[in-house]
C-alpha positions in Angstrom: 45.8 41.3 -5.7 48.1 43.4 -3.7 48.0 47.2 -3.7 51.6 48.1 -2.7 52.3 51.5 -1.3 55.6 53.1 -2.5 58.0 55.0 -0.2 60.5 56.7 -2.5 63.5 57.9 -0.5 65.4 61.1 -1.3 67.8 62.7 1.2 66.1 60.6 4.0 62.6 61.9 3.2 59.5 60.2 1.5 59.1 61.9 -1.8 57.5 61.3 -5.3 59.0 62.2 -8.6 57.5 62.9 -12.0 58.9 60.7 -14.7 62.0 60.0 -12.7 63.2 63.5 -12.6 65.1 64.1 -9.4 64.4 68.0 -9.4 60.6 67.3 -9.7 60.5 65.6 -6.2 57.5 66.5 -4.0 58.2 65.9 -0.3 55.4 63.9 1.5 56.9 63.0 4.7 60.1 63.7 6.6 59.6 60.5 8.7 59.5 57.5 6.2 59.2 55.0 9.1 56.1 56.6 10.4 54.8 56.7 6.9 55.4 52.9 6.6 53.5 52.3 9.9 50.6 54.3 8.5 50.3 52.1 5.4 50.5 49.0 7.4 47.6 50.3 9.7 45.7 51.0 6.5 45.9 47.4 5.5 49.1 47.3 3.5 50.6 43.8 3.0 53.8 44.7 1.3 55.8 47.9 1.0 57.8 49.1 -2.0 61.0 51.1 -1.2 63.2 53.0 -3.6 66.5 54.5 -2.7 66.4 57.3 -5.3 69.7 58.7 -4.4 71.1 55.3 -4.5 69.6 54.6 -8.0 71.5 57.7 -9.4 74.6 57.1 -7.4 74.8 53.3 -8.1 75.3 52.5 -4.4 73.1 52.6 -1.3 72.5 56.2 0.1 69.4 56.2 2.2 70.5 53.3 4.5 69.4 55.0 7.7 65.9 55.6 6.6 65.6 52.1 5.2 66.8 50.5 8.5 64.2 52.7 10.3 61.4 51.4 8.1 62.5 47.8 8.4 62.6 48.3 12.2 59.1 49.7 12.3 57.3 47.2 10.0 59.7 44.6 8.7 58.6 41.8 11.0 54.9 42.4 10.0 54.8 42.6 6.3 57.4 41.9 3.4 59.5 44.9 2.3 60.9 45.0 -1.2 63.7 47.5 -2.0 65.4 48.8 -5.1 67.8 51.5 -6.0 71.7 51.4 -6.2 71.9 47.7 -5.8 75.1 46.7 -7.9 76.8 43.8 -6.0 76.2 40.7 -4.0 77.5 42.2 -0.8 74.8 44.9 -0.9 72.1 42.4 -1.5 73.3 40.2 1.5 73.5 43.2 3.8 70.0 44.3 3.0 68.5 40.8 3.3 70.4 40.3 6.6 68.8 43.6 7.9 65.3 42.4 7.2 64.6 43.4 3.7 62.4 40.5 2.1 63.0 41.2 -1.6 65.7 43.0 -3.4 64.9 44.7 -6.8 67.6 44.8 -9.2 67.0 47.3 -12.3 69.9 49.0 -14.3 72.4 46.4 -13.1 70.2 43.6 -14.3 70.2 45.0 -17.9 73.8 46.2 -18.0 75.3 43.2 -16.2 73.1 40.1 -16.6 75.8 38.0 -15.1 75.5 39.7 -11.9 71.8 39.1 -11.8 72.3 35.4 -12.5 74.8 35.2 -9.6 72.2 37.0 -7.3 69.4 34.6 -8.3 71.8 31.7 -7.5 72.9 33.1 -4.2 69.6 34.4 -2.9 66.9 32.1 -4.4 63.3 33.5 -4.1 64.3 37.0 -3.0 65.4 38.7 -6.3 62.9 40.8 -8.2 63.9 42.5 -11.4 62.6 46.0 -12.2 62.1 46.7 -15.9 61.3 50.3 -16.7 60.1 50.7 -20.3 58.9 53.3 -22.8 57.1 52.1 -25.9 58.3 48.6 -25.2 62.0 49.4 -24.8 63.9 49.2 -21.6 65.4 52.3 -19.9 68.3 52.4 -17.5 70.2 54.8 -15.3 67.2 56.3 -13.5 65.3 56.3 -16.8 67.8 58.7 -18.4 68.9 56.2 -21.1 66.6 54.2 -23.4 68.2 51.0 -24.6 67.3 48.9 -27.6 66.3 45.9 -25.5 62.8 44.7 -25.8 61.1 44.4 -22.5 59.4 41.0 -23.1 62.7 39.5 -24.5 64.7 40.7 -21.4 61.9 39.5 -18.9 62.0 36.0 -20.4 65.6 35.8 -20.2 65.7 36.9 -16.6 62.8 34.5 -15.8 65.1 31.8 -16.9 67.7 33.0 -14.3 65.2 32.3 -11.5 64.0 35.8 -10.6 60.9 35.9 -8.4 58.8 38.5 -10.1 59.0 41.5 -12.5 58.2 45.0 -11.5 57.1 46.6 -14.8 57.0 50.4 -15.0 55.7 52.4 -17.8 58.0 55.4 -17.4 55.8 57.6 -19.5 53.0 57.4 -16.9 54.9 57.1 -13.6 54.1 59.9 -11.2 51.8 61.6 -13.8 48.5 60.2 -12.5 47.5 59.2 -16.1 46.3 55.7 -15.5 48.1 52.2 -15.7 49.1 51.0 -19.1 47.0 47.8 -18.7 47.5 46.6 -22.2 51.4 46.6 -22.0 51.3 45.0 -18.5 49.0 42.2 -19.6 51.1 41.6 -22.7 54.2 41.2 -20.5 52.5 39.0 -17.9 51.1 36.6 -20.7 54.7 36.1 -21.9 55.9 35.0 -18.5 55.1 32.2 -15.9 56.5 34.5 -13.0 54.2 37.2 -11.6 54.3 40.8 -12.8 53.8 43.7 -10.4 52.4 46.7 -12.2 54.0 50.1 -11.6 53.4 53.7 -13.1 50.3 55.7 -13.5 47.9 54.1 -10.9 45.5 56.9 -10.3 42.2 55.9 -8.9 39.8 53.1 -7.9 38.9 52.5 -11.6 42.6 51.6 -12.3 42.4 49.1 -9.4 39.3 47.5 -10.9 40.9 47.3 -14.3 44.0 45.6 -12.9 41.8 43.1 -10.8 40.1 42.2 -14.0 43.3 41.0 -15.6 44.9 39.6 -12.3 44.5 36.0 -13.6 46.9 36.8 -16.5 49.7 36.8 -13.9 49.4 40.2 -12.2 50.0 39.8 -8.6 50.1 43.5 -7.5 50.2 47.1 -8.3 52.5 49.7 -6.8 51.0 53.0 -6.1 52.7 56.3 -5.0 51.5 59.7 -5.8 47.9 58.6 -6.0 47.7 57.7 -2.4 49.8 60.7 -1.2 47.7 63.2 -3.1 44.5 61.5 -2.4 43.3 60.4 -5.8 43.2 56.9 -4.5 42.0 55.7 -1.0 44.6 53.1 -0.2 42.6 51.2 2.4 39.5 51.3 0.1 41.6 50.0 -2.8 43.1 47.1 -1.0 39.6 46.1 0.4 38.1 46.2 -3.1 41.1 44.3 -4.6 40.5 41.6 -1.9 36.8 41.5 -2.7 37.4 41.2 -6.4 40.1 38.6 -6.0 37.8 36.4 -3.8 35.1 36.6 -6.5 37.4 35.2 -9.1 39.1 32.9 -6.8 42.6 34.6 -7.1 44.2 36.3 -4.0 47.4 38.3 -3.9 50.3 36.7 -2.0 50.9 38.0 1.4 
């Protein structure tokens, strides 16, 4: 299983939010590319980038920081990116610039036709980010809850040909309150494409719990605040995940 470091970008800096609130940002680095290098050196095999300003603006904002990260590590490991991606031209530009996977969130829910077109145009490179609270999907930087059931939507998008689902429990994200294992497994069991867990990863025990259900279809877990505040040792977490995966005969994709 992959433990995937998150680099959330706000105003060109690496930050973390609590429950998606922009005014709750904690700055962890003013040099995101340097931070990306650090996680690769610690054993990271994939990076998760979020253009936070872009997510709220509905268009890319932190392009300079994203380019710097891709130039620093993009030839060594895959980089997945979400935030403010609303059209095919933006996807094409990011992929041409070295991003491996583009994550579509709000736009997938509001405009499924766009997602369908993206999957057709860029097969194998589109991931959908579904943010949910109590099983219902949220959009617009988590500011609005919809009536959409997360499993129903995920199945629909699977049919479009998305590569994976990033599932975030927004009640737990950035709160260091533990991963919602039950909801994540429930979603993974309903799909044949892999699920990447997100939101609430706190410590090595969370990693153990996720590895125990990896065979249900959970290929990785995104971690942010925990590795920046030190409640999770990233290098130790990925090493443990590899060991546990080998024991069960499952290994995260690289």
